[in-house]
C-alpha positions as a Markdown table, in Angstrom:
| # | Residue | x | y | z |
|---|---|---|---|---|
| 1 | Met | 0.0 | 0.0 | 0.0 |
| 2 | Thr | 1.2 | 3.5 | -0.7 |
| 3 | Asn | 1.1 | 6.4 | 1.9 |
| 4 | Val | -1.9 | 7.7 | 0.0 |
| 5 | Thr | -4.0 | 4.6 | 0.7 |
| 6 | Lys | -2.7 | 3.9 | 4.2 |
| 7 | Leu | -4.7 | 4.9 | 7.2 |
| 8 | Lys | -3.2 | 7.8 | 9.1 |
| 9 | Ala | -2.5 | 6.9 | 12.8 |
| 10 | Ala | -1.6 | 9.2 | 15.7 |
| 11 | Val | -0.6 | 8.4 | 19.3 |
| 12 | Val | -1.7 | 10.5 | 22.2 |
| 13 | Gly | 0.7 | 9.8 | 25.1 |
| 14 | Cys | 4.3 | 9.2 | 24.1 |
| 15 | Gly | 5.4 | 7.2 | 27.1 |
| 16 | Ser | 6.4 | 3.6 | 27.4 |
| 17 | Ile | 3.4 | 1.8 | 25.6 |
| 18 | Gly | 2.8 | 4.7 | 23.3 |
| 19 | Ser | 6.4 | 4.8 | 22.0 |
| 20 | Leu | 9.3 | 4.3 | 24.3 |
| 21 | Tyr | 9.1 | 0.5 | 24.5 |
| 22 | Asp | 10.6 | 0.5 | 21.0 |
| 23 | Glu | 13.4 | 2.9 | 21.7 |
| 24 | Gly | 16.6 | 1.2 | 20.4 |
| 25 | Arg | 14.6 | -1.7 | 19.0 |
| 26 | Gln | 14.0 | -0.7 | 15.4 |
| 27 | Gly | 13.6 | -3.7 | 13.2 |
| 28 | Leu | 12.3 | -6.0 | 16.0 |
| 29 | Asp | 8.8 | -7.1 | 16.8 |
| 30 | Pro | 7.1 | -3.8 | 17.8 |
| 31 | Leu | 6.0 | -3.4 | 21.4 |
| 32 | Ser | 4.5 | 0.1 | 21.3 |
| 33 | His | 1.6 | 1.7 | 19.5 |
| 34 | Ala | 3.9 | 4.0 | 17.4 |
| 35 | Gly | 6.1 | 1.1 | 16.5 |
| 36 | Ala | 3.2 | -1.0 | 15.4 |
| 37 | Tyr | 1.7 | 1.8 | 13.2 |
| 38 | Arg | 5.1 | 2.3 | 11.6 |
| 39 | Glu | 5.7 | -1.4 | 10.9 |
| 40 | Tyr | 2.2 | -2.3 | 9.8 |
| 41 | Arg | 1.7 | -2.2 | 6.0 |
| 42 | Gly | -1.8 | -0.5 | 6.1 |
| 43 | Thr | -1.0 | 2.4 | 8.5 |
| 44 | Cys | 1.1 | 5.5 | 8.3 |
| 45 | Leu | 2.2 | 7.1 | 11.6 |
| 46 | Val | 1.6 | 10.8 | 11.3 |
| 47 | Ala | 2.0 | 12.4 | 14.8 |
| 48 | Gly | 2.3 | 12.0 | 18.5 |
| 49 | Val | 1.0 | 14.1 | 21.4 |
| 50 | Asp | 2.5 | 14.6 | 24.9 |
| 51 | Asn | 2.8 | 17.5 | 27.4 |
| 52 | Asn | 6.3 | 16.4 | 28.4 |
| 53 | Thr | 9.0 | 18.1 | 26.3 |
| 54 | Ser | 11.5 | 15.3 | 26.6 |
| 55 | Arg | 9.1 | 12.6 | 25.5 |
| 56 | Arg | 8.0 | 14.8 | 22.5 |
| 57 | Glu | 11.6 | 15.2 | 21.5 |
| 58 | Arg | 12.4 | 11.5 | 21.8 |
| 59 | Phe | 9.2 | 10.7 | 19.8 |
| 60 | Val | 10.2 | 13.0 | 16.9 |
| 61 | Lys | 13.8 | 11.6 | 16.9 |
| 62 | Met | 12.5 | 8.0 | 16.9 |
| 63 | Trp | 9.8 | 8.3 | 14.3 |
| 64 | Gly | 10.5 | 11.4 | 12.2 |
| 65 | Val | 7.0 | 12.8 | 12.6 |
| 66 | Pro | 5.7 | 15.8 | 14.6 |
| 67 | Ala | 4.8 | 15.7 | 18.2 |
| 68 | Tyr | 2.2 | 18.1 | 19.6 |
| 69 | Val | 1.6 | 19.5 | 23.1 |
| 70 | His | -2.2 | 19.5 | 22.8 |
| 71 | Tyr | -4.3 | 16.7 | 21.2 |
| 72 | Gln | -6.9 | 19.1 | 20.0 |
| 73 | Glu | -4.4 | 20.8 | 17.8 |
| 74 | Met | -3.1 | 17.5 | 16.5 |
| 75 | Leu | -6.6 | 16.3 | 15.6 |
| 76 | Ala | -7.4 | 19.5 | 13.8 |
| 77 | Arg | -4.2 | 19.6 | 11.8 |
| 78 | Glu | -3.5 | 15.9 | 11.1 |
| 79 | Gln | -7.1 | 14.5 | 10.9 |
| 80 | Pro | -6.0 | 10.9 | 11.7 |
| 81 | Asp | -8.1 | 7.9 | 10.8 |
| 82 | Ile | -7.0 | 6.0 | 13.9 |
| 83 | Val | -6.0 | 7.5 | 17.3 |
| 84 | Ser | -4.3 | 5.5 | 20.1 |
| 85 | Val | -5.1 | 6.8 | 23.6 |
| 86 | Cys | -2.0 | 6.0 | 25.7 |
| 87 | Thr | -2.5 | 8.7 | 28.5 |
| 88 | Trp | -3.3 | 8.1 | 32.1 |
| 89 | Pro | -6.9 | 6.6 | 32.6 |
| 90 | Asp | -8.3 | 9.9 | 33.9 |
| 91 | Ser | -8.0 | 11.4 | 30.5 |
| 92 | His | -9.0 | 8.4 | 28.3 |
| 93 | Met | -12.6 | 9.5 | 28.0 |
| 94 | Glu | -12.0 | 13.1 | 26.9 |
| 95 | Val | -9.3 | 12.1 | 24.4 |
| 96 | Ala | -11.3 | 9.3 | 22.9 |
| 97 | Val | -14.5 | 11.3 | 22.6 |
| 98 | Ala | -12.5 | 14.2 | 21.0 |
| 99 | Ala | -11.0 | 11.7 | 18.5 |
| 100 | Ala | -14.4 | 10.4 | 17.6 |
| 101 | Asp | -15.8 | 13.9 | 17.3 |
| 102 | Ser | -12.9 | 14.9 | 15.0 |
| 103 | Gly | -13.8 | 12.2 | 12.4 |
| 104 | Ala | -11.4 | 9.4 | 13.4 |
| 105 | Arg | -12.8 | 6.0 | 12.4 |
| 106 | Gly | -10.9 | 3.9 | 14.9 |
| 107 | Val | -9.7 | 4.4 | 18.6 |
| 108 | Phe | -7.2 | 2.1 | 20.2 |
| 109 | Cys | -7.4 | 2.7 | 24.0 |
| 110 | Glu | -5.0 | 1.6 | 26.6 |
| 111 | Lys | -6.3 | -0.3 | 29.7 |
| 112 | Pro | -8.0 | 0.3 | 32.0 |
| 113 | Leu | -10.7 | 1.7 | 29.8 |
| 114 | Ala | -11.3 | 4.7 | 32.0 |
| 115 | Asp | -10.8 | 6.0 | 35.6 |
| 116 | Ser | -14.5 | 5.2 | 36.5 |
| 117 | Leu | -17.4 | 3.2 | 35.2 |
| 118 | Pro | -19.4 | 6.4 | 34.3 |
| 119 | Asn | -16.6 | 7.7 | 32.2 |
| 120 | Gly | -16.0 | 4.3 | 30.7 |
| 121 | Arg | -19.7 | 4.2 | 29.6 |
| 122 | Lys | -19.5 | 7.7 | 28.2 |
| 123 | Leu | -16.4 | 6.7 | 26.2 |
| 124 | Val | -18.0 | 3.5 | 24.8 |
| 125 | Glu | -21.3 | 5.3 | 24.0 |
| 126 | Ala | -19.5 | 8.1 | 22.2 |
| 127 | Cys | -17.7 | 5.6 | 19.9 |
| 128 | Glu | -20.7 | 3.5 | 19.3 |
| 129 | Ser | -23.0 | 6.4 | 18.5 |
| 130 | Arg | -20.5 | 7.8 | 16.0 |
| 131 | Asn | -19.8 | 4.3 | 14.4 |
| 132 | Val | -16.1 | 4.4 | 15.5 |
| 133 | Ser | -14.4 | 1.1 | 15.9 |
| 134 | Leu | -13.1 | 0.9 | 19.5 |
| 135 | Ala | -10.4 | -1.6 | 20.6 |
| 136 | Val | -9.1 | -1.8 | 24.2 |
| 137 | Asn | -5.5 | -3.0 | 24.7 |
| 138 | His | -5.9 | -6.1 | 26.8 |
| 139 | Leu | -3.0 | -7.4 | 24.7 |
| 140 | Arg | -3.1 | -11.1 | 25.3 |
| 141 | Arg | -6.3 | -11.5 | 23.3 |
| 142 | Trp | -4.2 | -10.9 | 20.2 |
| 143 | Asp | -1.6 | -13.5 | 21.1 |
| 144 | Lys | -1.9 | -16.8 | 19.2 |
| 145 | Ala | -0.9 | -19.0 | 22.1 |
| 146 | His | -3.5 | -17.4 | 24.4 |
| 147 | Gln | -6.2 | -17.9 | 21.7 |
| 148 | Glu | -5.1 | -21.6 | 21.5 |
| 149 | Val | -5.5 | -21.9 | 25.3 |
| 150 | Arg | -9.0 | -20.5 | 25.0 |
| 151 | Ser | -10.0 | -23.0 | 22.3 |
| 152 | Phe | -8.3 | -25.8 | 24.3 |
| 153 | Leu | -10.4 | -25.0 | 27.4 |
| 154 | Ala | -13.6 | -24.5 | 25.4 |
| 155 | Gln | -13.2 | -27.9 | 23.8 |
| 156 | Gly | -13.0 | -29.6 | 27.2 |
| 157 | Lys | -9.4 | -30.7 | 26.7 |
| 158 | Leu | -8.6 | -30.0 | 30.4 |
| 159 | Gly | -11.8 | -31.8 | 31.5 |
| 160 | Ser | -14.2 | -30.1 | 33.8 |
| 161 | Leu | -12.7 | -26.7 | 34.9 |
| 162 | Gln | -12.2 | -26.6 | 38.7 |
| 163 | His | -10.1 | -23.7 | 39.8 |
| 164 | Thr | -7.6 | -21.1 | 38.7 |
| 165 | Thr | -5.1 | -19.1 | 40.7 |
| 166 | Val | -3.6 | -15.8 | 39.5 |
| 167 | His | -0.4 | -14.3 | 41.0 |
| 168 | Tyr | -0.1 | -10.6 | 40.0 |
| 169 | Thr | 1.4 | -7.3 | 41.0 |
| 170 | Arg | 1.3 | -3.6 | 40.0 |
| 171 | Gly | -2.2 | -2.7 | 41.0 |
| 172 | Val | -5.7 | -4.0 | 40.6 |
| 173 | Ala | -6.6 | -1.4 | 38.0 |
| 174 | Asn | -3.3 | -1.8 | 36.1 |
| 175 | Tyr | -2.3 | -5.5 | 35.9 |
| 176 | Gly | -5.7 | -6.4 | 37.5 |
| 177 | Ser | -7.6 | -5.1 | 34.4 |
| 178 | His | -5.6 | -7.6 | 32.3 |
| 179 | Val | -6.5 | -10.3 | 34.9 |
| 180 | Ala | -10.2 | -9.4 | 34.7 |
| 181 | Asp | -10.2 | -9.5 | 30.9 |
| 182 | Leu | -8.2 | -12.7 | 30.6 |
| 183 | Leu | -10.6 | -14.5 | 33.0 |
| 184 | Arg | -13.6 | -13.4 | 30.9 |
| 185 | Phe | -11.7 | -14.4 | 27.7 |
| 186 | Phe | -11.0 | -17.9 | 29.1 |
| 187 | Phe | -14.0 | -18.7 | 31.3 |
| 188 | Gly | -16.9 | -16.3 | 30.8 |
| 189 | Glu | -18.5 | -13.9 | 33.2 |
| 190 | Val | -17.8 | -13.3 | 36.9 |
| 191 | Asp | -20.7 | -14.0 | 39.4 |
| 192 | Trp | -19.3 | -12.4 | 42.5 |
| 193 | Val | -16.1 | -11.2 | 44.2 |
| 194 | Arg | -14.7 | -10.8 | 47.7 |
| 195 | Ala | -11.5 | -8.7 | 48.0 |
| 196 | Phe | -9.0 | -7.7 | 50.7 |
| 197 | Asn | -6.3 | -5.1 | 50.8 |
| 198 | Arg | -3.7 | -7.3 | 52.5 |
| 199 | Leu | -0.6 | -5.6 | 51.3 |
| 200 | Lys | -1.8 | -2.1 | 52.1 |
| 201 | Glu | 0.5 | -0.6 | 49.5 |
| 202 | Pro | 0.9 | 3.2 | 49.7 |
| 203 | Asp | -0.3 | 3.7 | 46.2 |
| 204 | His | -3.5 | 5.0 | 44.6 |
| 205 | Asp | -3.8 | 1.6 | 42.9 |
| 206 | Pro | -3.0 | -1.1 | 45.4 |
| 207 | Ser | -2.8 | -4.8 | 44.5 |
| 208 | Leu | -5.7 | -6.7 | 46.2 |
| 209 | Asp | -6.2 | -10.3 | 47.2 |
| 210 | Ala | -9.5 | -11.7 | 46.1 |
| 211 | Tyr | -11.7 | -14.7 | 45.7 |
| 212 | Met | -14.1 | -14.8 | 42.7 |
| 213 | Arg | -16.8 | -17.2 | 41.5 |
| 214 | Met | -17.3 | -17.5 | 37.8 |
| 215 | Arg | -20.8 | -18.1 | 36.4 |
| 216 | Asn | -19.7 | -21.5 | 35.2 |
| 217 | Gly | -19.1 | -22.4 | 38.8 |
| 218 | Met | -15.3 | -22.3 | 38.8 |
| 219 | Gly | -13.5 | -20.7 | 41.6 |
| 220 | Cys | -10.7 | -18.1 | 41.1 |
| 221 | Ala | -8.1 | -16.8 | 43.6 |
| 222 | Leu | -6.2 | -13.6 | 43.0 |
| 223 | Val | -3.0 | -13.4 | 45.0 |
| 224 | Ser | -1.2 | -10.0 | 45.1 |
| 225 | Cys | 2.5 | -9.7 | 45.4 |
| 226 | Pro | 4.5 | -6.6 | 46.4 |
| 227 | Arg | 5.4 | -4.4 | 43.5 |
| 228 | Asp | 8.7 | -3.3 | 45.0 |
| 229 | Ser | 10.1 | -6.9 | 45.0 |
| 230 | Leu | 9.0 | -8.6 | 41.8 |
| 231 | Asp | 7.0 | -8.4 | 38.6 |
| 232 | Val | 4.6 | -11.3 | 38.0 |
| 233 | Phe | 1.4 | -12.2 | 36.1 |
| 234 | Asp | 1.0 | -16.0 | 36.1 |
| 235 | Leu | -2.1 | -18.2 | 35.9 |
| 236 | Asp | -2.5 | -21.8 | 37.2 |
| 237 | Ile | -5.6 | -23.5 | 35.7 |
| 238 | Ile | -6.8 | -26.8 | 37.1 |
| 239 | Gly | -9.3 | -29.1 | 35.4 |
| 240 | Ser | -10.4 | -32.7 | 36.1 |
| 241 | Thr | -8.0 | -34.2 | 33.6 |
| 242 | Gly | -5.1 | -31.7 | 33.5 |
| 243 | Arg | -3.5 | -28.5 | 34.5 |
| 244 | Leu | -2.3 | -25.5 | 32.6 |
| 245 | Arg | 0.4 | -23.1 | 33.9 |
| 246 | Ile | 0.9 | -19.8 | 32.2 |
| 247 | Glu | 4.2 | -18.7 | 33.6 |
| 248 | Glu | 7.2 | -16.3 | 33.1 |
| 249 | Phe | 4.8 | -13.4 | 32.6 |
| 250 | Gly | 2.9 | -15.3 | 29.9 |
| 251 | His | 5.9 | -16.4 | 27.8 |
| 252 | Thr | 5.7 | -20.1 | 28.9 |
| 253 | Ile | 2.6 | -22.3 | 28.8 |
| 254 | Arg | 3.1 | -25.7 | 30.5 |
| 255 | Leu | 0.6 | -28.6 | 30.3 |
| 256 | His | 0.2 | -31.3 | 32.9 |
| 257 | Arg | -2.0 | -34.4 | 32.6 |
| 258 | Val | -3.6 | -36.5 | 35.4 |
| 259 | Ala | -1.7 | -39.8 | 35.4 |
| 260 | Thr | -0.4 | -42.5 | 37.7 |
| 261 | Gln | 2.5 | -41.6 | 39.9 |
| 262 | Pro | 5.5 | -43.8 | 39.2 |
| 263 | Glu | 6.3 | -44.2 | 42.9 |
| 264 | Phe | 2.7 | -44.7 | 44.0 |
| 265 | Pro | 0.8 | -46.6 | 41.3 |
| 266 | Arg | -2.6 | -46.3 | 43.1 |
| 267 | Arg | -2.5 | -42.5 | 43.1 |
| 268 | Gln | -3.3 | -40.0 | 40.3 |
| 269 | Ala | -1.3 | -36.8 | 40.1 |
| 270 | Phe | -0.4 | -34.0 | 37.6 |
| 271 | Ile | 2.5 | -35.2 | 35.4 |
| 272 | Glu | 4.0 | -32.7 | 32.9 |
| 273 | Ala | 3.2 | -33.5 | 29.3 |
| 274 | Ser | 4.2 | -32.0 | 25.9 |
| 275 | Ser | 2.8 | -28.5 | 25.4 |
| 276 | Pro | 0.7 | -28.2 | 22.2 |
| 277 | Phe | 0.7 | -24.4 | 22.2 |
| 278 | Ser | 2.5 | -21.9 | 20.0 |
| 279 | Pro | 5.4 | -19.7 | 21.3 |
| 280 | Ser | 3.6 | -17.1 | 23.4 |
| 281 | Leu | 3.5 | -13.3 | 23.4 |
| 282 | Arg | 4.7 | -12.8 | 19.8 |
| 283 | Gly | 3.5 | -10.1 | 17.4 |
| 284 | Met | 0.6 | -8.9 | 19.5 |
| 285 | Met | 0.8 | -5.2 | 18.8 |
| 286 | Leu | 0.9 | -5.9 | 15.0 |
| 287 | Ala | -2.0 | -8.3 | 15.3 |
| 288 | Ala | -4.0 | -5.7 | 17.3 |
| 289 | Val | -3.4 | -3.0 | 14.7 |
| 290 | Asp | -4.3 | -5.5 | 11.9 |
| 291 | Asp | -7.5 | -6.3 | 13.7 |
| 292 | Leu | -8.5 | -2.7 | 14.2 |
| 293 | Val | -7.7 | -1.7 | 10.6 |
| 294 | Gly | -9.9 | -4.5 | 9.5 |
| 295 | Cys | -12.7 | -3.2 | 11.7 |
| 296 | Val | -12.3 | 0.3 | 10.3 |
| 297 | Ala | -12.5 | -1.1 | 6.7 |
| 298 | Gln | -15.4 | -3.4 | 7.5 |
| 299 | Arg | -17.8 | -1.5 | 9.8 |
| 300 | Lys | -19.7 | -4.5 | 10.9 |
| 301 | Lys | -16.6 | -6.3 | 12.2 |
| 302 | Thr | -15.7 | -5.9 | 15.9 |
| 303 | Pro | -12.3 | -6.0 | 17.5 |
| 304 | Leu | -11.1 | -9.0 | 19.5 |
| 305 | Cys | -11.3 | -6.7 | 22.6 |
| 306 | Thr | -14.2 | -4.3 | 22.2 |
| 307 | Gly | -15.2 | -1.3 | 24.2 |
| 308 | Gln | -17.8 | -3.5 | 25.9 |
| 309 | Asp | -15.0 | -5.9 | 26.9 |
| 310 | Gly | -13.0 | -3.1 | 28.3 |
| 311 | Leu | -16.1 | -1.9 | 30.2 |
| 312 | Ala | -16.7 | -5.4 | 31.6 |
| 313 | Ala | -13.1 | -5.6 | 32.8 |
| 314 | Leu | -13.4 | -2.1 | 34.4 |
| 315 | Glu | -16.6 | -3.3 | 36.1 |
| 316 | Ile | -14.8 | -6.3 | 37.7 |
| 317 | Val | -12.0 | -4.0 | 38.9 |
| 318 | Thr | -14.6 | -1.6 | 40.4 |
| 319 | Ala | -16.3 | -4.5 | 42.1 |
| 320 | Leu | -13.0 | -5.7 | 43.6 |
| 321 | Glu | -12.2 | -2.1 | 44.9 |
| 322 | Arg | -15.7 | -1.9 | 46.4 |
| 323 | Ser | -15.4 | -5.2 | 48.1 |
| 324 | Ala | -11.9 | -4.3 | 49.6 |
| 325 | Ala | -13.3 | -1.0 | 50.9 |
| 326 | Gly | -16.0 | -3.1 | 52.6 |
| 327 | Asp | -13.3 | -5.5 | 54.1 |
| 328 | Gly | -14.2 | -8.4 | 51.9 |
| 329 | Glu | -17.9 | -7.8 | 51.5 |
| 330 | Gln | -19.4 | -9.9 | 48.7 |
| 331 | Val | -20.1 | -7.8 | 45.6 |
| 332 | Asn | -22.3 | -9.3 | 42.9 |
| 333 | Leu | -21.9 | -8.6 | 39.2 |
| 334 | Pro | -23.2 | -7.0 | 37.1 |
| 335 | Leu | -23.1 | -3.9 | 39.3 |
| 336 | Gly | -26.2 | -1.9 | 39.7 |
């Protein structure tokens, strides 16, 4: 495709996920929004926006396109077809709505969708009413291996699902929104939650411990870890005939099967088996952009992670926060 036929893409928020994850990585699998738009054959990166001078200068140096202080000026001058919203959550709604009002046909919003459920609903309603394709960056949905895990579970290849445990850090709204979306992606809707602020981290977004019941009857434990000592986001899924462990921050997926223990022939246990899954966490940003471009071109198509999916994850996070504020009070979903 030539630049004339490519969709113009702009990034609002030139921090890590917006741009800087690809600093010094040119030519490698892109990890940022800007890197994906530059690499993808059907998009042309035209601009960035950030109120930080250093980040604007680094963006211009990396990508060779202008960086604006104000998103309103960028939208008016560049008239992008797709806008990535990579700012802090408290500005997601206003930036996304402005992009939709400016004539953008696609919005790619970072997680969590917004800083509150009311603002999340306004964001989704604005995009839906203007026929703007809205994707939310719960990135594992675009990973081939995680898609294979979803199909594996749906086909009953782990037997009857019993329980899953998630170890995570970096906040219930930050990493926790990924947890909430991945649970829905794998297992369906959440029935109720009970959450506790065990760590009592001095942060506006603490990591919470929680117990959750899925509507399919499966139990789920969220175990928080201190953010100052490690970085973790691992799942341990147990079924009646096997066990899946998504480890090393999602890069490794291990399969265990229920089998006879060699030392104790009368006992059944989990024995590691050959993993049937593709290498994990590869090409996700490019796949997400490809998906969104397809949605912009085919108005009836919806992204793998829609605005409604982002809203549902935000609702789970909100329920966890409410439960923790009530010292473990059960909060049922959907919220009133």
